[in-house]
C-alpha positions as CSV (number, residue, x, y, z in Angstrom):
1,M,-36.8,-66.3,79.5
2,N,-33.8,-67.9,78.9
3,A,-34.0,-71.8,77.2
4,A,-34.1,-73.4,80.3
5,T,-37.6,-72.0,81.2
6,Q,-39.0,-71.5,77.9
7,L,-42.0,-73.9,77.6
8,S,-41.9,-76.3,74.5
9,Y,-45.2,-76.9,72.4
10,R,-46.5,-80.1,74.4
11,E,-46.0,-78.0,77.5
12,Y,-48.1,-75.4,76.1
13,I,-51.0,-77.9,75.5
14,Y,-50.7,-79.1,79.1
15,L,-51.2,-75.9,80.4
16,I,-54.0,-75.2,77.9
17,H,-55.7,-78.6,79.0
18,I,-54.8,-77.6,82.8
19,V,-56.0,-73.7,82.6
20,F,-59.1,-74.2,80.5
21,V,-60.1,-77.7,79.5
22,A,-60.2,-79.2,82.7
23,P,-61.8,-76.5,84.6
24,L,-64.5,-76.4,81.9
25,L,-65.5,-79.8,82.2
26,I,-65.1,-79.8,86.0
27,Y,-67.6,-76.9,86.0
28,V,-69.8,-78.3,83.7
29,G,-69.7,-81.5,85.9
30,Y,-70.2,-79.4,88.8
31,M,-73.4,-77.0,87.7
32,K,-75.6,-80.2,87.1
33,N,-78.6,-78.5,86.7
34,K,-81.3,-79.3,84.0
35,T,-79.6,-82.3,82.6
36,N,-78.8,-86.0,83.2
37,I,-77.2,-86.5,86.5
38,T,-75.1,-89.4,84.7
39,L,-73.9,-87.1,82.2
40,F,-72.6,-84.7,84.3
41,N,-71.1,-87.2,86.9
42,V,-68.9,-88.4,83.8
43,M,-68.0,-85.0,82.7
44,L,-66.7,-84.2,86.5
45,V,-64.6,-87.2,86.6
46,L,-63.3,-86.6,82.8
47,G,-62.3,-82.9,83.9
48,V,-60.4,-84.4,87.3
49,V,-59.0,-86.7,85.1
50,V,-57.7,-84.5,82.2
51,F,-56.5,-81.7,84.9
52,L,-54.4,-84.9,86.6
53,Y,-52.8,-86.1,83.6
54,H,-51.9,-82.9,82.2
55,L,-50.3,-81.6,85.3
56,H,-48.4,-84.7,85.6
57,K,-47.2,-84.7,82.3
58,L,-46.4,-80.9,82.7
59,Y,-44.5,-81.9,85.7
60,K,-42.6,-84.5,84.6
61,S,-41.7,-82.5,81.3
62,L,-40.1,-79.6,83.2
63,S,-38.6,-81.9,85.5
64,Y,-36.7,-83.2,82.9
65,K,-35.6,-80.1,81.5
66,Q,-34.6,-78.8,84.3
67,R,-32.0,-82.2,85.4
68,T,-31.1,-81.9,81.6
69,N,-29.8,-78.3,81.9
């Protein structure tokens, strides 16, 4: 990997949230058995928001890095 394609610390955080945290929240929200439906709907929405937010931040960061090199 050259300097232009190496990920920064923040980009790794975005990827961790996109790949692990958001899917976990979405899964828990989707598997709404044996718990309060409101809690699981909140977790489902939170998972989608986390996924989209960090995906957007990663895209902006990589786009900026590409434009500056």
